[in-house]
C-alpha positions in Angstrom: -8.8 5.5 16.6 -11.8 6.1 14.2 -15.2 5.2 15.6 -16.9 2.6 13.3 -20.0 1.9 15.4 -23.1 1.9 13.3 -21.2 1.7 10.0 -22.1 -0.9 7.4 -19.6 -2.9 5.4 -21.2 -5.3 3.0 -23.5 -7.3 5.2 -21.8 -6.4 8.4 -23.0 -3.7 10.8 -20.5 -2.6 13.5 -22.0 -3.0 16.9 -19.2 -2.1 19.2 -15.4 -2.1 19.7 -14.1 -5.6 20.5 -10.4 -5.7 21.4 -6.9 -5.2 20.2 -4.4 -7.9 19.1 -1.1 -6.1 19.3 -1.9 -2.8 17.6 -4.6 -4.3 15.4 -8.2 -3.1 16.4 -11.1 -5.6 16.1 -14.8 -4.6 16.0 -17.8 -6.7 17.0 -20.0 -6.9 13.9 -23.4 -8.3 13.3 -24.2 -9.9 9.9 -27.5 -9.5 8.2 -28.2 -13.2 8.9 -27.9 -12.5 12.6 -24.4 -13.9 13.4 -22.0 -11.8 15.4 -18.2 -11.9 15.0 -15.1 -9.8 15.8 -13.6 -8.6 12.6 -10.2 -6.9 12.0 -10.7 -3.2 11.2 -8.5 -3.3 8.1 -10.5 -6.2 6.6 -13.7 -4.1 7.1 -12.3 -1.0 5.5 -10.7 -2.6 2.5 -13.6 -4.9 1.8 -11.8 -8.1 2.7 -14.7 -9.2 4.9 -18.2 -8.5 3.8 -20.2 -11.1 5.8 -19.9 -14.0 8.1 -19.6 -16.2 5.1 -23.3 -16.5 4.3 -23.0 -14.5 1.1 -20.4 -16.8 -0.2 -22.5 -19.9 0.7 -25.5 -18.4 -1.1 -23.5 -17.7 -4.3 -21.9 -21.2 -4.1 -25.4 -22.7 -3.8 -26.6 -20.8 -6.8 -23.6 -21.6 -8.9 -24.1 -25.3 -8.1 -27.4 -25.0 -9.8 -25.7 -23.9 -13.1 -25.8 -27.4 -14.6 -29.4 -27.9 -13.6 -30.2 -24.6 -15.4 -28.7 -25.7 -18.7 -32.0 -26.8 -20.1 -34.1 -24.0 -18.5 -35.6 -20.8 -20.0 -33.1 -18.8 -17.9 -30.2 -20.5 -19.7 -32.0 -20.0 -23.1 -32.2 -16.2 -22.3 -28.4 -16.1 -21.7 -27.6 -18.2 -24.8 -29.9 -16.1 -27.0 -28.2 -13.0 -25.7 -24.8 -14.3 -26.6 -25.9 -15.7 -30.0 -27.5 -12.4 -31.2 -24.4 -10.5 -30.2 -21.7 -12.8 -31.6 -23.1 -15.2 -34.1 -23.5 -13.6 -37.6 -25.6 -16.5 -38.8 -28.4 -15.6 -36.4 -31.2 -13.6 -38.0 -31.2 -11.0 -35.2 -27.5 -10.5 -35.3 -27.7 -7.5 -37.6 -29.8 -5.7 -34.9 -27.4 -6.5 -32.1 -23.8 -7.6 -32.8 -24.1 -6.2 -36.3 -24.5 -2.7 -34.9 -22.0 -3.0 -32.1 -24.0 -4.3 -29.2 -21.8 -6.4 -26.9 -22.1 -8.5 -23.8 -19.8 -7.5 -20.9 -16.9 -9.8 -20.3 -18.2 -10.9 -17.0 -21.3 -12.3 -18.6 -19.4 -14.4 -21.1 -19.4 -16.9 -18.1 -22.9 -18.3 -17.5 -22.0 -18.7 -13.8 -21.5 -15.0 -13.5 -24.8 -14.3 -15.3 -26.5 -16.7 -12.8 -24.9 -14.8 -9.9 -26.0 -11.4 -11.2 -29.4 -12.1 -12.7 -30.9 -15.3 -11.3 -32.0 -13.8 -8.0 -34.4 -11.4 -9.8 -35.6 -13.9 -12.5 -39.1 -15.3 -12.7 -40.7 -17.6 -15.3 -42.2 -15.6 -18.1 -39.8 -12.6 -18.0 -37.5 -11.4 -20.7 -34.1 -9.8 -20.5 -34.2 -6.2 -21.5 -31.6 -3.3 -21.6 -32.6 0.1 -20.3 -30.4 1.8 -22.9 -31.1 -0.1 -26.1 -27.8 1.2 -27.5 -25.7 0.0 -24.5 -24.1 -3.3 -23.8 -25.6 -6.2 -21.9 -24.4 -5.8 -18.3 -25.9 -5.8 -14.8 -26.3 -2.1 -14.5 -28.1 -1.9 -17.9 -30.4 -4.9 -17.7 -33.5 -6.1 -16.0 -36.3 -8.6 -16.4 -39.6 -7.5 -17.8 -42.8 -9.2 -18.9 -42.7 -10.5 -22.5 -45.7 -8.3 -23.5 -43.6 -5.2 -22.6 -40.5 -6.1 -24.6 -41.7 -4.4 -27.8 -41.9 -1.0 -26.0 -38.1 -0.6 -25.8 -36.8 -0.9 -29.4 -34.4 1.3 -31.3 -37.2 2.2 -33.8 -39.8 3.0 -31.1 -41.7 6.2 -31.7 -41.6 8.2 -28.5 -44.3 10.7 -27.6 -43.6 13.5 -25.1 -46.4 15.1 -23.1 -45.7 17.5 -20.2 -42.1 16.3 -20.1 -43.1 12.6 -19.8 -41.7 10.4 -22.6 -43.4 7.1 -23.5 -43.7 5.0 -26.6 -47.0 5.0 -28.6 -48.0 1.6 -27.3 -47.5 2.7 -23.7 -49.6 5.9 -24.1 -52.3 3.9 -26.0 -52.4 1.3 -23.3 -52.7 4.0 -20.6 -55.6 5.7 -22.2 -57.3 2.8 -23.9 -56.5 4.1 -27.5 -56.0 2.2 -30.7 -52.2 2.5 -31.3 -52.6 2.4 -35.1 -54.9 5.4 -34.9 -52.3 7.2 -32.8 -49.5 6.4 -35.3 -51.8 7.6 -38.1 -52.3 11.0 -36.4 -48.6 11.4 -35.8 -47.8 10.6 -39.5 -50.4 13.1 -40.5 -48.5 15.9 -38.7 -50.5 16.1 -35.5 -48.6 17.1 -32.4 -47.8 14.6 -29.7 -50.5 15.9 -27.4 -53.1 15.9 -30.2 -52.2 12.4 -31.2 -53.2 11.2 -27.7 -55.9 13.6 -26.7 -57.3 14.7 -30.1 -57.5 18.2 -31.6 -59.5 20.9 -29.9 -62.6 21.9 -31.6 
C-alpha cells in the first residue's frame, strides 16, 4: 500500500493511516480549517474529497451574495466585460469583441465569476488581462488600480533597457520623467536607453 502521509489533496493533509473497511484503505486527514476526518484513499487520489466541506460552504456563502452584488461595482466590471466583448453597439466593442477577444464560457455565468474573482477584489480596482490579446479567464486576469490600467494596452509603446520591458508611462513614473518628452525622443529616433537616460555628451 502506498504511503500517503504528509501528502496534500486540496485542503486535506494526510496525518496517518486510519483503517481498512474490507479492502478499502482510509487515511486520517487534517483540513486547513483544523477538522480531522478519515477519508477513503480513492476519494483523495481522484479528487473526490478536497476538504471537510468548508470549501463548499465558503463558495455557497459567496454565491448567495450574487444577488446582493447585482448593483455593485464588481457586477458592473463583469457586465462591462461582457458588453465590450459581445455587444456590437458598445463603443469599445471594436477594440475587444471586434478583434476577437472573448470571455471564457465559465465566466458567462456571473456566479462563476464571483467564485473566481471576488476573493481578490477590492473597491477601486479594475479587471485587467495580462495578455491583452488573450481571452478573459481566471489565468489571464487580475485586479489592478485604475491608474495603472492605461499601461497595458494593445497600442502601448514598450521600452526595453537591459532586458527589462516597460511601457513609456511606467519608465517615466519610475524616473520622474515627462512621458511626453520620452515619446518625443523616441519619435525622433533616439534609442530606448537614450529616451530614458538622455544622450551622452
